[in-house]
RONU-334430 format. One record per residue: residue in one letter; x, z, y of N, C-alpha, C, O in turn. Coordinates in steps of 0.1 Angstrom, whole numbers, always signed. Layout:
N
+------+-------+-------+-------+-------+-------+-------+-------+-------+-------+-------+-------+-------+
: type :   npx :   npz :   npy :  capx :  capz :  capy :   cpx :   cpz :   cpy :   opx :   opz :   opy :
+------+-------+-------+-------+-------+-------+-------+-------+-------+-------+-------+-------+-------+
:    A :     X :     Z :     Y :     X :     Z :     Y :     X :     Z :     Y :     X :     Z :     Y :
...
+------+-------+-------+-------+-------+-------+-------+-------+-------+-------+-------+-------+-------+
//
This chain:
151
+------+-------+-------+-------+-------+-------+-------+-------+-------+-------+-------+-------+-------+
: type :   npx :   npz :   npy :  capx :  capz :  capy :   cpx :   cpz :   cpy :   opx :   opz :   opy :
+------+-------+-------+-------+-------+-------+-------+-------+-------+-------+-------+-------+-------+
:    X :  +175 :  -335 :  -264 :  +183 :  -324 :  -258 :  +180 :  -323 :  -243 :  +180 :  -333 :  -236 :
:    X :  +178 :  -311 :  -238 :  +175 :  -309 :  -224 :  +188 :  -312 :  -216 :  +199 :  -307 :  -220 :
:    X :  +187 :  -318 :  -205 :  +198 :  -322 :  -197 :  +202 :  -310 :  -187 :  +193 :  -305 :  -181 :
:    X :  +214 :  -307 :  -186 :  +219 :  -296 :  -177 :  +220 :  -302 :  -163 :  +223 :  -314 :  -161 :
:    X :  +218 :  -293 :  -153 :  +220 :  -298 :  -140 :  +235 :  -299 :  -137 :  +243 :  -293 :  -144 :
:    X :  +238 :  -305 :  -126 :  +252 :  -307 :  -122 :  +258 :  -294 :  -117 :  +270 :  -292 :  -116 :
:    X :  +249 :  -285 :  -113 :  +254 :  -272 :  -107 :  +256 :  -262 :  -118 :  +249 :  -261 :  -128 :
:    X :  +267 :  -255 :  -117 :  +270 :  -244 :  -126 :  +261 :  -232 :  -123 :  +257 :  -230 :  -111 :
:    X :  +259 :  -223 :  -132 :  +252 :  -211 :  -130 :  +261 :  -202 :  -121 :  +273 :  -203 :  -121 :
:    X :  +255 :  -194 :  -113 :  +263 :  -185 :  -104 :  +272 :  -176 :  -113 :  +269 :  -173 :  -124 :
:    X :  +283 :  -172 :  -107 :  +292 :  -164 :  -114 :  +286 :  -150 :  -116 :  +277 :  -146 :  -109 :
:    X :  +292 :  -142 :  -125 :  +288 :  -129 :  -127 :  +291 :  -120 :  -115 :  +283 :  -111 :  -111 :
:    X :  +301 :  -123 :  -108 :  +305 :  -116 :   -96 :  +294 :  -118 :   -85 :  +290 :  -109 :   -78 :
:    X :  +288 :  -130 :   -84 :  +277 :  -133 :   -75 :  +265 :  -125 :   -79 :  +258 :  -119 :   -71 :
:    X :  +262 :  -124 :   -92 :  +251 :  -116 :   -97 :  +253 :  -101 :   -93 :  +243 :   -95 :   -89 :
:    X :  +265 :   -96 :   -94 :  +267 :   -82 :   -91 :  +265 :   -80 :   -76 :  +260 :   -70 :   -71 :
:    X :  +270 :   -90 :   -68 :  +269 :   -89 :   -53 :  +254 :   -89 :   -49 :  +250 :   -81 :   -41 :
:    X :  +246 :   -98 :   -55 :  +232 :   -98 :   -52 :  +226 :   -85 :   -56 :  +218 :   -79 :   -49 :
:    X :  +229 :   -80 :   -68 :  +223 :   -68 :   -73 :  +226 :   -56 :   -64 :  +218 :   -48 :   -61 :
:    X :  +238 :   -56 :   -59 :  +242 :   -44 :   -51 :  +239 :   -45 :   -36 :  +239 :   -35 :   -29 :
:    X :  +236 :   -57 :   -31 :  +234 :   -59 :   -16 :  +220 :   -64 :   -12 :  +217 :   -64 :    +0 :
:    X :  +212 :   -69 :   -21 :  +200 :   -76 :   -18 :  +189 :   -66 :   -12 :  +185 :   -57 :   -19 :
:    X :  +186 :   -68 :    +1 :  +176 :   -59 :    +7 :  +163 :   -60 :    +0 :  +156 :   -50 :    -3 :
:    X :  +158 :   -72 :    -4 :  +145 :   -73 :   -10 :  +145 :   -65 :   -23 :  +135 :   -58 :   -26 :
:    X :  +155 :   -67 :   -32 :  +155 :   -59 :   -44 :  +155 :   -44 :   -42 :  +147 :   -37 :   -48 :
:    X :  +163 :   -39 :   -32 :  +164 :   -25 :   -30 :  +151 :   -19 :   -24 :  +147 :    -8 :   -27 :
:    X :  +145 :   -27 :   -15 :  +132 :   -22 :    -9 :  +121 :   -22 :   -19 :  +113 :   -13 :   -19 :
:    X :  +121 :   -33 :   -28 :  +110 :   -33 :   -38 :  +112 :   -22 :   -48 :  +102 :   -15 :   -52 :
:    X :  +124 :   -19 :   -52 :  +127 :    -8 :   -61 :  +123 :    +5 :   -55 :  +116 :   +14 :   -61 :
:    X :  +127 :    +7 :   -42 :  +123 :   +20 :   -35 :  +108 :   +21 :   -34 :  +102 :   +31 :   -36 :
:    X :  +102 :   +10 :   -30 :   +87 :   +10 :   -29 :   +80 :   +14 :   -42 :   +70 :   +21 :   -41 :
:    X :   +85 :    +8 :   -53 :   +79 :   +12 :   -66 :   +81 :   +27 :   -69 :   +71 :   +33 :   -73 :
:    X :   +93 :   +32 :   -66 :   +95 :   +46 :   -69 :   +87 :   +55 :   -60 :   +81 :   +65 :   -65 :
:    X :   +86 :   +52 :   -47 :   +77 :   +59 :   -38 :   +63 :   +59 :   -42 :   +56 :   +69 :   -42 :
:    X :   +58 :   +47 :   -46 :   +44 :   +45 :   -50 :   +41 :   +53 :   -62 :   +30 :   +59 :   -63 :
:    X :   +51 :   +54 :   -72 :   +48 :   +62 :   -84 :   +47 :   +77 :   -80 :   +39 :   +84 :   -86 :
:    X :   +55 :   +82 :   -70 :   +54 :   +96 :   -66 :   +39 :   +99 :   -60 :   +33 :  +109 :   -64 :
:    X :   +35 :   +90 :   -52 :   +21 :   +92 :   -46 :   +10 :   +90 :   -57 :    +0 :   +97 :   -57 :
:    X :   +12 :   +80 :   -65 :    +2 :   +78 :   -76 :    +1 :   +91 :   -85 :   -10 :   +95 :   -88 :
:    X :   +12 :   +97 :   -88 :   +13 :  +109 :   -96 :    +5 :  +120 :   -89 :    -2 :  +128 :   -95 :
:    X :    +8 :  +122 :   -76 :    +2 :  +133 :   -68 :   -13 :  +131 :   -67 :   -21 :  +141 :   -68 :
:    X :   -18 :  +119 :   -66 :   -32 :  +116 :   -64 :   -40 :  +114 :   -77 :   -52 :  +114 :   -77 :
:    X :   -33 :  +113 :   -88 :   -39 :  +111 :  -101 :   -50 :  +121 :  -104 :   -61 :  +117 :  -110 :
:    X :   -49 :  +134 :  -101 :   -59 :  +143 :  -105 :   -73 :  +140 :   -98 :   -83 :  +144 :  -103 :
:    X :   -72 :  +133 :   -87 :   -85 :  +129 :   -80 :   -89 :  +115 :   -84 :   -99 :  +110 :   -79 :
:    X :   -82 :  +109 :   -94 :   -86 :   +95 :   -98 :   -83 :   +85 :   -88 :   -90 :   +74 :   -88 :
:    X :   -73 :   +87 :   -80 :   -69 :   +77 :   -69 :   -55 :   +72 :   -71 :   -47 :   +80 :   -76 :
:    X :   -53 :   +60 :   -68 :   -39 :   +55 :   -67 :   -35 :   +55 :   -52 :   -43 :   +58 :   -43 :
:    X :   -22 :   +54 :   -50 :   -18 :   +54 :   -36 :   -24 :   +43 :   -28 :   -27 :   +44 :   -16 :
:    X :   -26 :   +31 :   -34 :   -33 :   +20 :   -27 :   -47 :   +23 :   -23 :   -52 :   +20 :   -12 :
:    X :   -54 :   +30 :   -32 :   -68 :   +33 :   -30 :   -69 :   +44 :   -18 :   -77 :   +43 :   -10 :
:    X :   -59 :   +53 :   -19 :   -59 :   +63 :    -8 :   -56 :   +57 :    +5 :   -63 :   +60 :   +15 :
:    X :   -47 :   +47 :    +6 :   -44 :   +40 :   +18 :   -56 :   +32 :   +23 :   -59 :   +32 :   +35 :
:    X :   -63 :   +26 :   +14 :   -75 :   +19 :   +18 :   -86 :   +28 :   +23 :   -92 :   +25 :   +33 :
:    X :   -88 :   +39 :   +16 :   -98 :   +49 :   +21 :   -94 :   +54 :   +35 :  -103 :   +55 :   +43 :
:    X :   -81 :   +57 :   +36 :   -77 :   +62 :   +49 :   -79 :   +52 :   +60 :   -82 :   +55 :   +72 :
:    X :   -77 :   +39 :   +57 :   -79 :   +29 :   +67 :   -93 :   +27 :   +71 :   -96 :   +22 :   +82 :
:    X :  -103 :   +33 :   +63 :  -117 :   +32 :   +67 :  -121 :   +45 :   +74 :  -133 :   +46 :   +78 :
:    X :  -113 :   +55 :   +75 :  -116 :   +68 :   +81 :  -115 :   +66 :   +96 :  -105 :   +70 :  +103 :
:    X :  -126 :   +60 :  +102 :  -126 :   +57 :  +116 :  -140 :   +59 :  +121 :  -150 :   +59 :  +113 :
:    X :  -142 :   +60 :  +134 :  -155 :   +62 :  +140 :  -165 :   +51 :  +138 :  -177 :   +54 :  +136 :
:    X :  -161 :   +39 :  +137 :  -170 :   +27 :  +136 :  -166 :   +20 :  +123 :  -155 :   +20 :  +118 :
:    X :  -176 :   +13 :  +116 :  -173 :    +6 :  +104 :  -162 :    -5 :  +107 :  -162 :   -11 :  +118 :
:    X :  -153 :    -6 :   +97 :  -142 :   -15 :   +99 :  -145 :   -29 :   +93 :  -152 :   -31 :   +84 :
:    X :  -139 :   -39 :  +100 :  -140 :   -53 :   +95 :  -130 :   -55 :   +84 :  -120 :   -49 :   +83 :
:    X :  -133 :   -65 :   +75 :  -124 :   -69 :   +65 :  -110 :   -74 :   +71 :  -100 :   -70 :   +66 :
:    X :  -111 :   -81 :   +82 :   -99 :   -87 :   +88 :   -90 :   -76 :   +94 :   -78 :   -76 :   +92 :
:    X :   -96 :   -66 :  +100 :   -89 :   -55 :  +106 :   -82 :   -47 :   +95 :   -70 :   -43 :   +97 :
:    X :   -89 :   -44 :   +85 :   -83 :   -36 :   +74 :   -72 :   -44 :   +66 :   -62 :   -38 :   +63 :
:    X :   -75 :   -57 :   +64 :   -65 :   -65 :   +56 :   -52 :   -66 :   +65 :   -41 :   -66 :   +59 :
:    X :   -53 :   -67 :   +78 :   -41 :   -68 :   +86 :   -34 :   -54 :   +86 :   -22 :   -54 :   +85 :
:    X :   -41 :   -43 :   +87 :   -35 :   -30 :   +87 :   -27 :   -28 :   +74 :   -16 :   -23 :   +74 :
:    X :   -33 :   -31 :   +63 :   -27 :   -29 :   +50 :   -17 :   -40 :   +46 :   -11 :   -38 :   +35 :
:    X :   -17 :   -51 :   +53 :    -8 :   -61 :   +50 :   -12 :   -69 :   +37 :    -3 :   -72 :   +29 :
:    X :   -24 :   -71 :   +35 :   -29 :   -78 :   +23 :   -39 :   -88 :   +27 :   -46 :   -87 :   +38 :
:    X :   -41 :   -98 :   +19 :   -51 :  -109 :   +22 :   -65 :  -104 :   +19 :   -67 :   -94 :   +12 :
:    X :   -74 :  -111 :   +25 :   -88 :  -106 :   +24 :   -93 :  -106 :    +9 :  -101 :   -97 :    +6 :
:    X :   -89 :  -116 :    +1 :   -93 :  -116 :   -13 :   -89 :  -104 :   -20 :   -96 :   -98 :   -28 :
:    X :   -76 :  -100 :   -18 :   -71 :   -88 :   -25 :   -78 :   -76 :   -20 :   -81 :   -67 :   -28 :
:    X :   -80 :   -75 :    -7 :   -88 :   -63 :    -2 :  -101 :   -62 :    -8 :  -106 :   -52 :   -12 :
:    X :  -108 :   -74 :    -9 :  -122 :   -74 :   -15 :  -121 :   -69 :   -29 :  -130 :   -61 :   -33 :
:    X :  -111 :   -74 :   -37 :  -110 :   -69 :   -51 :  -107 :   -54 :   -52 :  -112 :   -48 :   -61 :
:    X :   -99 :   -49 :   -42 :   -95 :   -35 :   -42 :  -107 :   -26 :   -38 :  -108 :   -14 :   -41 :
:    X :  -116 :   -32 :   -30 :  -128 :   -24 :   -26 :  -138 :   -22 :   -37 :  -145 :   -12 :   -37 :
:    X :  -139 :   -31 :   -46 :  -150 :   -31 :   -56 :  -150 :   -18 :   -64 :  -161 :   -12 :   -66 :
:    X :  -138 :   -13 :   -70 :  -139 :    +0 :   -77 :  -143 :   +11 :   -68 :  -150 :   +21 :   -73 :
:    X :  -139 :   +11 :   -56 :  -143 :   +22 :   -47 :  -158 :   +22 :   -43 :  -164 :   +32 :   -42 :
:    X :  -163 :   +10 :   -42 :  -177 :    +8 :   -40 :  -185 :   +13 :   -52 :  -195 :   +20 :   -51 :
:    X :  -180 :    +9 :   -64 :  -187 :   +13 :   -76 :  -187 :   +29 :   -78 :  -197 :   +34 :   -83 :
:    X :  -177 :   +35 :   -73 :  -176 :   +50 :   -73 :  -184 :   +57 :   -62 :  -185 :   +69 :   -62 :
:    X :  -190 :   +48 :   -54 :  -198 :   +54 :   -43 :  -190 :   +60 :   -31 :  -195 :   +68 :   -24 :
:    X :  -177 :   +55 :   -30 :  -169 :   +60 :   -19 :  -169 :   +52 :    -7 :  -166 :   +57 :    +4 :
:    X :  -173 :   +40 :    -8 :  -173 :   +30 :    +3 :  -186 :   +22 :    +2 :  -191 :   +19 :    -9 :
:    X :  -191 :   +18 :   +14 :  -202 :    +8 :   +14 :  -197 :    -4 :   +22 :  -189 :    -3 :   +31 :
:    X :  -202 :   -15 :   +17 :  -198 :   -28 :   +24 :  -212 :   -34 :   +28 :  -221 :   -36 :   +20 :
:    X :  -213 :   -37 :   +41 :  -225 :   -43 :   +46 :  -222 :   -55 :   +55 :  -211 :   -57 :   +60 :
:    X :  -233 :   -63 :   +57 :  -231 :   -75 :   +66 :  -229 :   -70 :   +80 :  -236 :   -60 :   +84 :
:    X :  -220 :   -77 :   +87 :  -217 :   -73 :  +101 :  -229 :   -78 :  +110 :  -233 :   -89 :  +110 :
:    X :  -235 :   -68 :  +117 :  -247 :   -71 :  +125 :  -244 :   -81 :  +136 :  -252 :   -89 :  +140 :
:    X :  -231 :   -81 :  +141 :  -227 :   -90 :  +152 :  -224 :  -104 :  +147 :  -225 :  -113 :  +155 :
:    X :  -219 :  -105 :  +135 :  -216 :  -118 :  +129 :  -219 :  -118 :  +114 :  -212 :  -112 :  +106 :
:    X :  -230 :  -123 :  +111 :  -236 :  -123 :   +97 :  -226 :  -128 :   +87 :  -228 :  -126 :   +75 :
:    X :  -216 :  -136 :   +91 :  -206 :  -141 :   +81 :  -196 :  -130 :   +77 :  -190 :  -131 :   +66 :
:    X :  -195 :  -120 :   +85 :  -185 :  -109 :   +83 :  -191 :   -97 :   +75 :  -203 :   -96 :   +74 :
:    X :  -182 :   -89 :   +71 :  -186 :   -76 :   +64 :  -179 :   -65 :   +71 :  -168 :   -66 :   +76 :
:    X :  -186 :   -53 :   +71 :  -181 :   -41 :   +76 :  -181 :   -30 :   +65 :  -190 :   -30 :   +57 :
:    X :  -170 :   -23 :   +65 :  -169 :   -12 :   +55 :  -169 :    +2 :   +61 :  -164 :    +4 :   +72 :
:    X :  -176 :   +11 :   +54 :  -177 :   +24 :   +58 :  -175 :   +34 :   +47 :  -178 :   +31 :   +35 :
:    X :  -168 :   +45 :   +50 :  -167 :   +56 :   +40 :  -180 :   +62 :   +38 :  -188 :   +65 :   +48 :
:    X :  -184 :   +66 :   +26 :  -196 :   +74 :   +23 :  -192 :   +88 :   +25 :  -180 :   +92 :   +27 :
:    X :  -202 :   +97 :   +24 :  -199 :  +111 :   +24 :  -190 :  +115 :   +12 :  -181 :  +123 :   +14 :
:    X :  -192 :  +109 :    +1 :  -183 :  +112 :   -11 :  -169 :  +107 :    -8 :  -160 :  +113 :   -12 :
:    X :  -168 :   +96 :    -1 :  -155 :   +90 :    +2 :  -147 :  +100 :   +12 :  -135 :  +102 :   +10 :
:    X :  -155 :  +105 :   +22 :  -148 :  +114 :   +31 :  -144 :  +127 :   +24 :  -134 :  +133 :   +27 :
:    X :  -153 :  +132 :   +15 :  -150 :  +144 :    +7 :  -137 :  +142 :    -1 :  -129 :  +151 :    -3 :
:    X :  -136 :  +131 :    -8 :  -125 :  +128 :   -16 :  -112 :  +127 :    -8 :  -102 :  +132 :   -12 :
:    X :  -113 :  +121 :    +4 :  -101 :  +120 :   +13 :   -97 :  +134 :   +17 :   -85 :  +138 :   +17 :
:    X :  -107 :  +143 :   +20 :  -104 :  +157 :   +24 :   -96 :  +164 :   +13 :   -87 :  +172 :   +15 :
:    X :  -100 :  +161 :    +0 :   -94 :  +168 :   -11 :   -80 :  +161 :   -13 :   -71 :  +168 :   -18 :
:    X :   -78 :  +149 :   -10 :   -65 :  +142 :   -12 :   -55 :  +145 :    -2 :   -43 :  +145 :    -5 :
:    X :   -59 :  +149 :   +10 :   -49 :  +151 :   +21 :   -39 :  +162 :   +17 :   -27 :  +159 :   +20 :
:    X :   -42 :  +173 :   +12 :   -32 :  +183 :    +8 :   -22 :  +177 :    -2 :   -10 :  +181 :    -1 :
:    X :   -27 :  +169 :   -11 :   -18 :  +163 :   -21 :    -9 :  +153 :   -14 :    +3 :  +153 :   -17 :
:    X :   -14 :  +145 :    -5 :    -6 :  +136 :    +2 :    +4 :  +143 :   +11 :   +16 :  +139 :   +11 :
:    X :    +0 :  +154 :   +18 :    +9 :  +161 :   +26 :   +21 :  +167 :   +19 :   +33 :  +166 :   +23 :
:    X :   +18 :  +172 :    +7 :   +29 :  +178 :    -2 :   +39 :  +167 :    -6 :   +51 :  +168 :    -5 :
:    X :   +33 :  +156 :   -10 :   +42 :  +144 :   -15 :   +49 :  +138 :    -3 :   +61 :  +134 :    -5 :
:    X :   +43 :  +137 :    +8 :   +49 :  +132 :   +20 :   +61 :  +141 :   +24 :   +72 :  +135 :   +27 :
:    X :   +59 :  +154 :   +24 :   +70 :  +163 :   +27 :   +82 :  +162 :   +17 :   +93 :  +162 :   +21 :
:    X :   +78 :  +161 :    +4 :   +89 :  +160 :    -6 :   +96 :  +147 :    -4 :  +109 :  +147 :    -5 :
:    X :   +89 :  +136 :    -2 :   +96 :  +123 :    +0 :  +105 :  +123 :   +12 :  +116 :  +118 :   +12 :
:    X :  +100 :  +129 :   +23 :  +107 :  +130 :   +35 :  +120 :  +138 :   +33 :  +131 :  +134 :   +39 :
:    X :  +119 :  +149 :   +26 :  +131 :  +157 :   +23 :  +142 :  +148 :   +15 :  +154 :  +149 :   +17 :
:    X :  +137 :  +140 :    +6 :  +146 :  +132 :    -2 :  +153 :  +121 :    +6 :  +164 :  +117 :    +3 :
:    X :  +147 :  +117 :   +17 :  +153 :  +106 :   +25 :  +158 :  +112 :   +38 :  +161 :  +104 :   +48 :
:    X :  +159 :  +125 :   +39 :  +163 :  +131 :   +52 :  +176 :  +126 :   +58 :  +177 :  +124 :   +70 :
:    X :  +186 :  +123 :   +49 :  +198 :  +117 :   +54 :  +197 :  +103 :   +60 :  +205 :   +99 :   +67 :
:    X :  +186 :   +97 :   +57 :  +184 :   +83 :   +61 :  +176 :   +83 :   +75 :  +172 :   +72 :   +79 :
:    X :  +173 :   +94 :   +81 :  +165 :   +95 :   +93 :  +152 :   +89 :   +91 :  +149 :   +77 :   +94 :
:    X :  +142 :   +97 :   +85 :  +129 :   +91 :   +82 :  +122 :   +84 :   +93 :  +116 :   +74 :   +91 :
:    X :  +123 :   +89 :  +105 :  +116 :   +83 :  +116 :  +122 :   +69 :  +119 :  +115 :   +59 :  +121 :
:    X :  +135 :   +68 :  +119 :  +142 :   +55 :  +121 :  +139 :   +46 :  +109 :  +137 :   +34 :  +112 :
:    X :  +139 :   +51 :   +97 :  +136 :   +42 :   +85 :  +122 :   +37 :   +87 :  +120 :   +25 :   +84 :
:    X :  +112 :   +45 :   +90 :   +98 :   +40 :   +92 :   +98 :   +29 :  +103 :   +91 :   +19 :  +101 :
:    X :  +105 :   +31 :  +114 :  +105 :   +21 :  +125 :  +112 :    +8 :  +120 :  +107 :    -3 :  +123 :
:    X :  +122 :    +9 :  +112 :  +129 :    -2 :  +107 :  +120 :   -10 :   +97 :  +120 :   -22 :   +98 :
:    X :  +113 :    -3 :   +89 :  +104 :   -10 :   +79 :   +92 :   -16 :   +87 :   +88 :   -27 :   +83 :
:    X :   +87 :   -10 :   +97 :   +76 :   -16 :  +105 :   +81 :   -29 :  +111 :   +74 :   -38 :  +113 :
:    X :   +94 :   -29 :  +116 :   +99 :   -40 :  +123 :  +100 :   -52 :  +113 :   +99 :   -64 :  +117 :
:    X :  +101 :   -50 :  +100 :  +102 :   -60 :   +90 :   +88 :   -67 :   +87 :   +88 :   -78 :   +82 :
:    X :   +77 :   -59 :   +90 :   +64 :   -64 :   +86 :   +57 :   -71 :   +97 :   +46 :   -76 :   +96 :
+------+-------+-------+-------+-------+-------+-------+-------+-------+-------+-------+-------+-------+
//
């Protein structure tokens, strides 16, 4: 028979308190709901919201380093590399050895990647406006600043 610990399980009242007040739970739930909105909007183009963000992070005058993009997107390099592969297979992104440091890699949007982003922007703008209207009472600019402060 498995031995029980000396501590009792938290009370149901504690469970309700955590459910109703936990910032992590509520931010994660909101993040999933917002992500679903953007995923739905971008689906006709075969993009997820994460892929859109990754492509946008590469829309710059010079090829981007893995480190710079992973920092911007708040993901580790391994995850970024895994997320790049389908975009590379679709011909939206190229990854090349960094000429200044052969150990590094630089990422660039292809012409097809730029064209897909151009098609995605109106979908993003519509979804962004709808989402901002939904959180208007929460002061969207303040909310963005508060969320940035957490990361």
